[in-house]
C-alpha positions in Angstrom: 11.8 -31.0 -19.7 10.5 -31.9 -16.6 8.4 -34.8 -15.7 5.3 -34.8 -14.9 5.9 -36.1 -10.7 8.8 -33.8 -10.4 6.9 -31.1 -11.4 4.0 -32.6 -8.7 6.8 -32.7 -6.0 7.9 -29.4 -6.7 4.3 -27.8 -6.4 3.7 -30.1 -3.2 6.8 -28.6 -1.5 6.0 -25.2 -2.5 2.4 -25.5 -0.9 4.0 -26.7 2.5 6.6 -24.0 2.4 3.9 -21.2 1.8 1.8 -22.8 4.6 4.8 -22.7 7.0 6.6 -19.6 6.2 2.7 -18.0 6.3 2.4 -19.5 9.8 6.0 -18.1 11.2 5.2 -14.4 9.9 1.8 -14.3 11.2 2.5 -15.7 14.7 6.7 -16.0 15.8 8.2 -13.2 14.3 8.9 -10.3 16.5 10.5 -7.7 14.4 8.5 -4.4 14.5 9.4 -3.5 10.9 6.9 -6.7 9.7 3.8 -5.3 9.4 0.8 -7.3 8.5 2.0 -9.6 5.9 0.9 -12.5 4.5 2.2 -15.3 2.0 0.8 -15.3 -1.4 2.9 -17.9 -3.5 6.1 -19.5 -3.2 7.9 -20.6 -6.4 10.5 -23.3 -6.2 13.4 -22.7 -8.3 17.0 -24.5 -9.4 16.2 -27.8 -8.2 14.4 -26.7 -5.1 17.6 -24.8 -3.8 16.3 -21.2 -4.0 12.5 -20.3 -3.3 11.0 -17.0 -4.4 8.4 -16.0 -1.5 5.7 -13.9 -2.9 4.2 -11.6 0.1 1.5 -9.2 0.0 2.2 -6.4 2.7 -0.8 -4.0 3.9 0.2 -0.3 3.9 1.9 2.5 1.7 4.9 1.6 -0.3 7.5 2.5 2.7 5.9 0.3 5.0 5.9 -2.7 2.4 9.6 -2.1 1.9 10.3 -2.1 5.7 8.1 -5.5 5.8 10.3 -6.9 3.5 13.7 -5.7 5.1 12.3 -7.3 8.3 11.7 -10.4 6.8 15.1 -10.6 4.9 16.9 -10.1 8.5 14.7 -13.1 9.6 15.5 -15.5 6.8 18.0 -17.5 8.6 15.7 -18.3 11.4 12.8 -19.0 9.0 14.9 -21.2 7.3 16.2 -22.9 10.4 12.7 -23.1 11.2 11.6 -24.9 8.0 14.3 -27.6 8.6 13.1 -28.2 11.6 9.0 -28.1 10.9 9.2 -29.9 7.6 11.9 -32.5 8.5 14.0 -31.8 5.6 17.9 -31.8 5.5 18.3 -28.3 3.8 15.9 -25.6 3.2 16.0 -23.5 0.5 17.4 -20.1 0.0 14.5 -17.7 0.5 13.7 -14.7 -1.8 11.4 -12.4 -0.4 9.6 -10.5 -3.1 6.6 -8.1 -2.8 3.4 -9.2 -4.4 2.0 -6.4 -6.3 -0.6 -8.7 -8.6 -3.6 -7.0 -6.6 -2.6 -3.8 -7.3 -2.3 -4.3 -11.1 -5.6 -6.4 -11.0 -7.2 -3.3 -9.9 -5.9 -1.1 -12.2 -6.7 -3.2 -15.2 -10.3 -3.5 -13.9 -10.4 0.3 -13.5 -9.2 0.6 -17.3 -11.8 -2.0 -18.5 -14.3 -0.1 -16.8 -13.7 3.2 -18.3 -13.3 1.7 -21.8 -16.7 0.3 -21.3 -18.2 3.7 -20.4 -16.5 5.1 -23.5 -18.4 2.4 -25.7 -21.7 3.5 -24.4 
């Protein structure tokens, strides 16, 4: 069981990672495969050794997959910049995951509206 202080520390580091990775993705990466991408959330796992970076990509499914491929190609540069900017000895291993929660949320809203119409 993780104590409250460790959990709070991990959440603060996750938020700092989200902000820095978001700034890097928006302004400094020149890979043409990376389209309009924003970082929605970062989850630290395994004693802060790995971080799942959830990103929202604009466009269709193929453009989103290309953006993820571009981010994976720039993973080493992003980790290097994180160690420099955050002043940590070692940045966590980054795993980029496409965040589809907005898409699922829209679908759930649509289904709820259909159910309400049937009840009337």
